[in-house]
VEXMIVEX-22549 format. One record per residue (C-alpha): residue in three letters; x, y, z. Coordinates in nm, 3 decimals, m for minus. Last residue first. Example, Ala and Ser with C-alpha at 12.3 -4.5 7.8 and 13.67 -1.06 7.14 Angstrom:
# VEXMIVEX-22549
+------+---------+---------+---------+
! code !      xx !      yy !      zz !
+------+---------+---------+---------+
!  SER !   1.367 !  m0.106 !   0.714 !
!  ALA !   1.230 !  m0.450 !   0.780 !
+------+---------+---------+---------+
END
This chain:
# VEXMIVEX-22549
+------+---------+---------+---------+
! code !      xx !      yy !      zz !
+------+---------+---------+---------+
!  GLN !   2.377 !  13.698 !   0.570 !
!  ARG !   2.455 !  13.327 !   0.601 !
!  GLY !   2.828 !  13.367 !   0.539 !
!  ALA !   2.861 !  13.596 !   0.840 !
!  LEU !   2.716 !  13.340 !   1.085 !
!  GLU !   3.034 !  13.160 !   1.197 !
!  ILE !   3.246 !  13.476 !   1.169 !
!  PHE !   3.014 !  13.675 !   1.393 !
!  ARG !   2.992 !  13.394 !   1.650 !
!  VAL !   3.370 !  13.362 !   1.653 !
!  LEU !   3.407 !  13.737 !   1.708 !
!  GLY !   3.160 !  13.734 !   1.998 !
!  ASN !   3.334 !  13.439 !   2.161 !
!  VAL !   3.672 !  13.613 !   2.130 !
!  GLY !   3.540 !  13.926 !   2.302 !
!  LYS !   3.356 !  13.737 !   2.572 !
!  GLY !   3.672 !  13.543 !   2.658 !
!  VAL !   3.875 !  13.865 !   2.665 !
!  PRO !   3.636 !  14.015 !   2.924 !
!  GLU !   3.831 !  13.876 !   3.225 !
!  ILE !   4.177 !  14.011 !   3.141 !
!  ASP !   4.124 !  14.387 !   3.131 !
!  VAL !   4.376 !  14.549 !   2.901 !
!  TYR !   4.627 !  14.819 !   2.987 !
!  GLU !   4.815 !  15.113 !   2.837 !
!  ASN !   5.046 !  15.275 !   3.092 !
!  THR !   5.315 !  15.359 !   2.834 !
!  THR !   5.055 !  15.567 !   2.652 !
!  HIS !   4.887 !  15.520 !   2.312 !
!  ALA !   4.577 !  15.367 !   2.475 !
!  GLY !   4.557 !  15.427 !   2.850 !
!  GLY !   4.250 !  15.210 !   2.888 !
!  GLY !   4.095 !  14.866 !   2.901 !
!  THR !   3.803 !  14.666 !   2.769 !
!  THR !   3.829 !  14.348 !   2.566 !
!  ILE !   3.834 !  14.192 !   2.220 !
!  GLY !   3.689 !  14.458 !   1.993 !
!  MET !   3.478 !  14.486 !   1.680 !
!  VAL !   3.514 !  14.700 !   1.367 !
!  VAL !   3.271 !  14.667 !   1.080 !
!  ALA !   3.306 !  14.660 !   0.703 !
!  PRO !   3.078 !  14.640 !   0.400 !
!  ILE !   3.239 !  14.764 !   0.075 !
!  GLY !   3.123 !  15.103 !  m0.058 !
!  ARG !   3.474 !  15.219 !  m0.141 !
!  SER !   3.494 !  15.455 !   0.160 !
!  LEU !   3.378 !  15.168 !   0.381 !
!  PRO !   3.659 !  14.942 !   0.254 !
!  ILE !   3.925 !  15.203 !   0.334 !
!  ASN !   3.785 !  15.354 !   0.652 !
!  ALA !   3.770 !  15.006 !   0.812 !
!  ASP !   4.142 !  15.039 !   0.890 !
!  THR !   4.038 !  15.278 !   1.165 !
!  SER !   3.920 !  15.636 !   1.220 !
!  GLY !   3.608 !  15.610 !   1.429 !
!  ILE !   3.228 !  15.605 !   1.447 !
!  THR !   2.997 !  15.427 !   1.689 !
!  LEU !   2.719 !  15.175 !   1.743 !
!  ASN !   2.717 !  15.051 !   2.102 !
!  GLY !   2.654 !  14.695 !   2.216 !
!  ASN !   2.482 !  14.619 !   2.545 !
!  LEU !   2.705 !  14.331 !   2.650 !
!  GLY !   2.584 !  13.994 !   2.780 !
!  GLN !   2.795 !  13.796 !   2.533 !
!  GLU !   2.493 !  13.743 !   2.307 !
!  ARG !   2.471 !  14.122 !   2.290 !
!  THR !   2.803 !  14.141 !   2.104 !
!  SER !   2.707 !  13.878 !   1.846 !
!  ASN !   2.375 !  14.060 !   1.800 !
!  MET !   2.551 !  14.391 !   1.741 !
!  ALA !   2.800 !  14.241 !   1.496 !
!  LEU !   2.518 !  14.061 !   1.313 !
!  GLU !   2.314 !  14.382 !   1.293 !
!  VAL !   2.615 !  14.564 !   1.150 !
!  LEU !   2.679 !  14.282 !   0.901 !
!  PRO !   2.312 !  14.278 !   0.793 !
!  HIS !   2.302 !  14.655 !   0.735 !
!  ASP !   2.044 !  14.814 !   0.967 !
!  ALA !   2.289 !  15.064 !   1.112 !
!  PRO !   2.371 !  15.186 !   0.764 !
!  ILE !   2.714 !  15.143 !   0.605 !
!  GLU !   2.969 !  15.419 !   0.628 !
!  GLY !   3.239 !  15.618 !   0.457 !
!  ALA !   3.511 !  15.876 !   0.516 !
!  PRO !   3.851 !  15.879 !   0.346 !
!  ARG !   4.174 !  15.881 !   0.546 !
!  GLU !   4.418 !  16.127 !   0.396 !
!  GLY !   4.765 !  16.167 !   0.536 !
!  VAL !   5.083 !  16.356 !   0.461 !
!  ILE !   4.940 !  16.646 !   0.258 !
!  GLU !   5.231 !  16.886 !   0.216 !
!  ALA !   5.210 !  17.254 !   0.301 !
!  MET !   5.457 !  17.530 !   0.224 !
!  ILE !   5.470 !  17.877 !   0.377 !
!  ARG !   5.755 !  18.094 !   0.252 !
!  VAL !   5.814 !  18.419 !   0.437 !
!  GLY !   6.041 !  18.686 !   0.284 !
!  GLU !   5.779 !  18.789 !   0.030 !
!  ARG !   5.447 !  18.630 !   0.121 !
!  ASP !   5.286 !  18.299 !   0.217 !
!  SER !   5.047 !  18.366 !   0.506 !
!  GLU !   4.752 !  18.427 !   0.271 !
!  LYS !   4.806 !  18.092 !   0.099 !
!  LEU !   4.816 !  17.901 !   0.427 !
!  LEU !   4.507 !  18.085 !   0.548 !
!  LYS !   4.317 !  17.986 !   0.232 !
!  GLU !   4.441 !  17.627 !   0.269 !
!  VAL !   4.296 !  17.607 !   0.618 !
!  GLN !   3.958 !  17.746 !   0.513 !
!  GLN !   3.941 !  17.504 !   0.218 !
!  THR !   4.038 !  17.214 !   0.447 !
!  LEU !   3.756 !  17.312 !   0.684 !
!  LYS !   3.495 !  17.323 !   0.407 !
!  LEU !   3.609 !  16.983 !   0.279 !
!  LEU !   3.590 !  16.836 !   0.630 !
!  ALA !   3.237 !  16.972 !   0.672 !
!  LYS !   3.135 !  16.819 !   0.339 !
!  PRO !   3.291 !  16.483 !   0.430 !
!  ASP !   3.084 !  16.474 !   0.751 !
!  GLU !   3.209 !  16.299 !   1.065 !
!  SER !   3.505 !  16.535 !   1.063 !
!  ARG !   3.878 !  16.536 !   1.114 !
!  LEU !   4.177 !  16.768 !   1.059 !
!  ASP !   4.530 !  16.687 !   1.184 !
!  LEU !   4.811 !  16.942 !   1.148 !
!  GLU !   5.183 !  16.872 !   1.167 !
!  CYS !   5.427 !  17.154 !   1.238 !
!  LYS !   5.748 !  17.279 !   1.090 !
!  ALA !   5.995 !  17.563 !   1.142 !
!  GLU !   6.278 !  17.700 !   0.928 !
!  SER !   6.509 !  18.003 !   0.924 !
!  ALA !   6.477 !  18.058 !   1.297 !
!  LEU !   6.599 !  18.396 !   1.420 !
!  VAL !   6.888 !  18.281 !   1.635 !
!  ASN !   6.962 !  18.375 !   1.997 !
!  ILE !   6.793 !  18.068 !   2.151 !
!  GLY !   6.944 !  17.833 !   1.896 !
!  THR !   6.874 !  17.618 !   1.590 !
!  GLY !   6.511 !  17.685 !   1.503 !
!  GLY !   6.220 !  17.452 !   1.449 !
!  GLY !   5.940 !  17.255 !   1.608 !
!  PHE !   5.570 !  17.183 !   1.633 !
!  THR !   5.388 !  16.848 !   1.652 !
!  GLY !   5.023 !  16.750 !   1.702 !
!  VAL !   4.845 !  17.062 !   1.585 !
!  ASN !   4.487 !  16.941 !   1.622 !
!  MET !   4.159 !  17.023 !   1.450 !
!  THR !   3.817 !  16.869 !   1.505 !
!  THR !   3.472 !  16.835 !   1.345 !
!  ARG !   3.160 !  16.683 !   1.499 !
!  PRO !   2.867 !  16.729 !   1.262 !
!  GLN !   2.741 !  16.891 !   1.473 !
!  ARG !   2.990 !  17.059 !   1.703 !
!  PRO !   3.094 !  17.288 !   1.418 !
!  LEU !   3.446 !  17.429 !   1.413 !
!  HIS !   3.513 !  17.803 !   1.419 !
!  ILE !   3.862 !  17.880 !   1.290 !
!  ALA !   4.070 !  18.034 !   1.571 !
!  THR !   4.299 !  17.728 !   1.571 !
!  LEU !   4.420 !  17.820 !   1.223 !
!  LYS !   4.492 !  18.182 !   1.311 !
!  THR !   4.698 !  18.082 !   1.616 !
!  VAL !   4.877 !  17.820 !   1.406 !
!  LEU !   4.972 !  18.092 !   1.156 !
!  ALA !   5.114 !  18.313 !   1.431 !
!  ALA !   5.320 !  18.020 !   1.560 !
!  LEU !   5.445 !  17.952 !   1.206 !
!  GLU !   5.554 !  18.311 !   1.161 !
!  HIS !   5.722 !  18.327 !   1.501 !
!  VAL !   5.909 !  18.001 !   1.442 !
!  ALA !   6.011 !  18.105 !   1.088 !
!  SER !   6.153 !  18.430 !   1.223 !
!  PRO !   6.087 !  18.743 !   1.021 !
!  GLN !   6.328 !  19.039 !   1.036 !
!  GLY !   6.262 !  19.289 !   1.313 !
!  TYR !   6.574 !  19.197 !   1.506 !
!  ASP !   6.861 !  19.127 !   1.270 !
!  ALA !   7.145 !  19.232 !   1.502 !
!  TRP !   6.971 !  19.116 !   1.814 !
!  SER !   6.814 !  18.773 !   1.740 !
!  HIS !   7.070 !  18.708 !   1.467 !
!  GLY !   6.947 !  18.584 !   1.130 !
!  GLY !   6.682 !  18.380 !   0.953 !
!  ALA !   6.616 !  18.413 !   0.577 !
!  THR !   6.267 !  18.269 !   0.622 !
!  LYS !   6.097 !  17.930 !   0.581 !
!  ALA !   5.770 !  17.799 !   0.725 !
!  THR !   5.680 !  17.433 !   0.677 !
!  ILE !   5.337 !  17.273 !   0.723 !
!  ARG !   5.296 !  16.895 !   0.732 !
!  TYR !   4.929 !  16.835 !   0.663 !
!  ARG !   4.677 !  16.568 !   0.764 !
!  ARG !   4.326 !  16.502 !   0.634 !
!  VAL !   4.084 !  16.272 !   0.813 !
!  GLY !   3.731 !  16.148 !   0.736 !
!  ILE !   3.569 !  15.957 !   1.021 !
!  ALA !   3.445 !  15.611 !   0.929 !
!  ARG !   3.104 !  15.470 !   1.020 !
!  HIS !   3.024 !  15.107 !   1.107 !
!  TYR !   3.219 !  15.078 !   1.431 !
!  VAL !   3.068 !  14.830 !   1.675 !
!  HIS !   3.157 !  14.895 !   2.039 !
!  GLY !   3.116 !  14.647 !   2.324 !
!  LEU !   3.482 !  14.548 !   2.320 !
!  ALA !   3.693 !  14.817 !   2.149 !
!  LEU !   4.029 !  14.780 !   2.326 !
!  GLY !   4.197 !  14.517 !   2.108 !
!  GLU !   4.081 !  14.643 !   1.771 !
!  LEU !   3.983 !  14.381 !   1.513 !
!  VAL !   3.855 !  14.471 !   1.166 !
!  LEU !   3.590 !  14.247 !   1.011 !
!  TYR !   3.572 !  14.308 !   0.637 !
!  GLY !   3.291 !  14.202 !   0.406 !
!  ILE !   3.131 !  13.905 !   0.236 !
!  VAL !   3.401 !  13.951 !  m0.025 !
!  HIS !   3.446 !  14.015 !  m0.397 !
!  SER !   3.454 !  14.392 !  m0.337 !
!  GLU !   3.829 !  14.434 !  m0.383 !
!  PHE !   4.031 !  14.138 !  m0.254 !
!  ARG !   4.381 !  14.260 !  m0.341 !
!  ASP !   4.311 !  14.635 !  m0.357 !
!  VAL !   4.137 !  14.599 !  m0.021 !
!  VAL !   4.447 !  14.446 !   0.135 !
!  GLY !   4.681 !  14.703 !  m0.022 !
!  ARG !   4.469 !  14.994 !   0.104 !
!  MET !   4.470 !  14.816 !   0.440 !
!  GLY !   4.849 !  14.833 !   0.453 !
!  CYS !   4.868 !  15.199 !   0.353 !
!  LEU !   4.622 !  15.304 !   0.624 !
!  ASP !   4.787 !  15.650 !   0.638 !
!  GLY !   5.102 !  15.504 !   0.793 !
!  LEU !   5.148 !  15.862 !   0.912 !
!  GLY !   4.989 !  15.782 !   1.246 !
!  GLU !   4.881 !  15.423 !   1.299 !
!  GLU !   4.734 !  15.177 !   1.053 !
!  GLY !   5.045 !  15.108 !   0.846 !
!  VAL !   5.077 !  14.731 !   0.848 !
!  ASN !   4.834 !  14.441 !   0.824 !
!  ALA !   4.789 !  14.109 !   0.999 !
!  VAL !   4.533 !  13.933 !   0.778 !
!  LEU !   4.327 !  13.621 !   0.844 !
!  TRP !   4.131 !  13.524 !   0.535 !
!  VAL !   3.819 !  13.324 !   0.616 !
!  ASP !   3.683 !  13.098 !   0.345 !
!  HIS !   3.306 !  13.043 !   0.344 !
!  ASN !   3.094 !  12.741 !   0.438 !
!  LEU !   3.249 !  12.727 !   0.781 !
!  GLU !   3.299 !  12.411 !   0.982 !
!  VAL !   3.293 !  12.461 !   1.359 !
!  LYS !   3.474 !  12.186 !   1.548 !
!  ARG !   3.431 !  12.375 !   1.875 !
!  GLU !   3.804 !  12.354 !   1.949 !
!  ARG !   3.882 !  12.429 !   1.584 !
!  LEU !   3.670 !  12.743 !   1.576 !
!  SER !   3.813 !  12.850 !   1.912 !
!  TRP !   4.173 !  12.800 !   1.802 !
!  LEU !   4.118 !  13.003 !   1.483 !
!  ILE !   3.942 !  13.286 !   1.664 !
!  GLY !   4.214 !  13.297 !   1.929 !
!  PHE !   4.471 !  13.304 !   1.649 !
!  LEU !   4.332 !  13.623 !   1.497 !
!  ALA !   4.279 !  13.736 !   1.857 !
!  ALA !   4.656 !  13.758 !   1.902 !
!  VAL !   4.663 !  14.036 !   1.641 !
!  GLY !   4.393 !  14.231 !   1.825 !
!  LEU !   4.569 !  14.170 !   2.158 !
!  SER !   4.885 !  14.325 !   2.017 !
!  ASN !   4.689 !  14.626 !   1.889 !
!  ASP !   4.637 !  14.859 !   2.051 !
!  GLY !   4.562 !  14.658 !   2.363 !
!  ILE !   4.915 !  14.556 !   2.458 !
!  GLY !   5.071 !  14.855 !   2.282 !
!  PRO !   5.272 !  14.973 !   2.583 !
!  ALA !   5.220 !  14.730 !   2.874 !
!  ILE !   4.976 !  14.676 !   3.161 !
!  ILE !   4.791 !  14.345 !   3.192 !
!  LYS !   4.491 !  14.376 !   3.418 !
!  GLY !   4.297 !  14.160 !   3.663 !
!  ALA !   4.432 !  14.336 !   3.970 !
!  GLU !   4.796 !  14.348 !   3.856 !
!  GLN !   5.014 !  14.236 !   3.569 !
!  LYS !   5.314 !  14.433 !   3.448 !
!  VAL !   5.490 !  14.413 !   3.111 !
!  GLN !   5.804 !  14.610 !   3.025 !
!  LEU !   5.819 !  14.727 !   2.663 !
!  ASN !   6.058 !  15.017 !   2.726 !
!  ILE !   6.037 !  15.228 !   2.410 !
!  SER !   6.342 !  15.236 !   2.179 !
!  ALA !   6.158 !  15.092 !   1.876 !
!  PRO !   5.933 !  15.398 !   1.875 !
!  PHE !   5.573 !  15.367 !   1.998 !
!  VAL !   5.254 !  15.430 !   1.798 !
!  THR !   5.209 !  15.060 !   1.726 !
!  ASP !   5.193 !  14.854 !   1.407 !
!  LEU !   5.053 !  14.508 !   1.343 !
!  HIS !   4.698 !  14.595 !   1.244 !
!  ALA !   4.424 !  14.333 !   1.278 !
!  SER !   4.223 !  14.187 !   0.993 !
!  VAL !   3.940 !  13.942 !   0.927 !
!  ILE !   3.840 !  13.915 !   0.560 !
!  LEU !   3.531 !  13.703 !   0.490 !
!  PRO !   3.542 !  13.502 !   0.169 !
!  LYS !   3.277 !  13.479 !  m0.105 !
!  ALA !   3.140 !  13.129 !  m0.155 !
!  GLU !   3.233 !  12.939 !  m0.472 !
!  ASN !   3.474 !  12.700 !  m0.301 !
!  GLN !   3.215 !  12.596 !  m0.044 !
!  LYS !   3.348 !  12.404 !   0.258 !
!  GLY !   3.555 !  12.686 !   0.403 !
!  PRO !   3.931 !  12.734 !   0.391 !
!  LEU !   4.123 !  12.916 !   0.665 !
!  CYS !   4.349 !  13.140 !   0.459 !
!  ALA !   4.662 !  13.322 !   0.570 !
!  TYR !   4.794 !  13.668 !   0.491 !
!  VAL !   5.068 !  13.894 !   0.633 !
!  ASN !   5.085 !  14.258 !   0.523 !
!  GLY !   5.437 !  14.390 !   0.457 !
!  PHE !   5.341 !  14.631 !   0.178 !
!  SER !   5.492 !  14.406 !  m0.091 !
!  ASP !   5.286 !  14.109 !   0.028 !
!  ILE !   5.362 !  13.852 !   0.296 !
!  SER !   5.231 !  13.500 !   0.242 !
!  VAL !   5.044 !  13.202 !   0.386 !
!  ASP !   4.830 !  13.040 !   0.117 !
!  LYS !   4.668 !  12.785 !   0.348 !
!  LEU !   4.682 !  12.753 !   0.727 !
!  ASN !   4.888 !  12.476 !   0.882 !
!  GLU !   4.886 !  12.638 !   1.229 !
!  LYS !   5.268 !  12.644 !   1.227 !
!  LEU !   5.255 !  12.833 !   0.898 !
!  PHE !   5.031 !  13.100 !   1.050 !
!  LEU !   5.266 !  13.117 !   1.350 !
!  ALA !   5.568 !  13.173 !   1.125 !
!  ARG !   5.381 !  13.451 !   0.943 !
!  VAL !   5.296 !  13.615 !   1.274 !
!  PHE !   5.663 !  13.624 !   1.380 !
!  ASP !   5.770 !  13.754 !   1.038 !
!  ALA !   5.513 !  14.033 !   1.063 !
!  ARG !   5.643 !  14.128 !   1.409 !
!  PRO !   5.998 !  14.149 !   1.276 !
!  GLY !   5.885 !  14.353 !   0.971 !
!  GLU !   5.664 !  14.613 !   1.143 !
!  ALA !   5.907 !  14.899 !   1.081 !
!  PHE !   5.696 !  15.145 !   0.876 !
!  THR !   5.475 !  15.215 !   1.182 !
!  PRO !   5.665 !  15.111 !   1.493 !
!  ALA !   5.659 !  14.737 !   1.562 !
!  PRO !   5.875 !  14.638 !   1.860 !
!  ILE !   5.835 !  14.266 !   1.943 !
!  GLN !   5.739 !  14.228 !   2.312 !
!  GLN !   5.375 !  14.308 !   2.233 !
!  ILE !   5.355 !  13.996 !   2.015 !
!  LYS !   5.475 !  13.774 !   2.299 !
!  VAL !   5.233 !  13.953 !   2.536 !
!  ALA !   4.939 !  13.895 !   2.301 !
!  LEU !   5.043 !  13.529 !   2.269 !
!  GLU !   5.022 !  13.482 !   2.646 !
!  LEU !   4.682 !  13.651 !   2.648 !
!  VAL !   4.545 !  13.432 !   2.370 !
!  GLN !   4.683 !  13.111 !   2.524 !
!  THR !   4.538 !  13.193 !   2.867 !
!  LEU !   4.197 !  13.259 !   2.714 !
!  LEU !   4.215 !  12.926 !   2.531 !
!  ASN !   4.311 !  12.737 !   2.849 !
!  ASN !   4.032 !  12.873 !   3.067 !
!  MET !   4.100 !  13.136 !   3.331 !
+------+---------+---------+---------+
END
């Protein structure tokens, strides 16, 4: 393993060892900010969202900047065991690929540019942002795009486990927290009266019976469900969280209309059904022949990889939904994302960093 690859992987583990649940990324953000300062980057700061910024200046002051971002947060609670294991060319640890390695790659890019003495015409803003996972609802990236708006070359979003894939299309997502409320009561004495758990379960059954098209791909998932206070109690309250996604904004709109119709029909005397929108990730895309997409594909192929155009729900949703060019690229391969057995493959990391550096070097010439 060469020295730069070793440095990137060691930094990824240091980052992984700092808990960073969504909405609690502060300690990890402070760590990254200190590293940006140590690297003598310009305009290092943390904004009101908790995003960390640093600028690598280019030679031309008038050139538009390129924004390179990686999200700080993980899906794991602060209490998770962050033990790291290494075996058979892999590093295994919760959050190591999603997205500790992505954040470490911000520095890998910087070190590689300096090692090769590459001088860029355009500024590169390195951003470690918050709120990508779960109910973060891309709040950090919304703040980033509000700051730079469309006065950029584009956005390059880093995901640790996406090597070989170039995301240029964004899946639309809508998320609801659904609450059922009833008077409750005793399971024997008040039998026959509505239970919030029963009512919500019946509603979920109706929701999951909705026919979903395969093309455009559209999905539904009830990710959490809970309520009640005891086995012999008619529950007075129950809640679930519902995730809706589609490649096509029209298909997503149709599905949300069907869902909201069932919610309204299930609300009746003695049974209150309330729904709160807790997440909305807008869809968007740039064409496959867009210069930044072609550059991402070429930079990937130069590393001996095939390159695969794909769609996903990432921080790139925000710029893409506003008509601003954005692509997602990865650093390595791996698996087990969002599980405690998440792992990254060590050997491909060099290819991933090289591909990112090549993209950044040529982006200002597009």
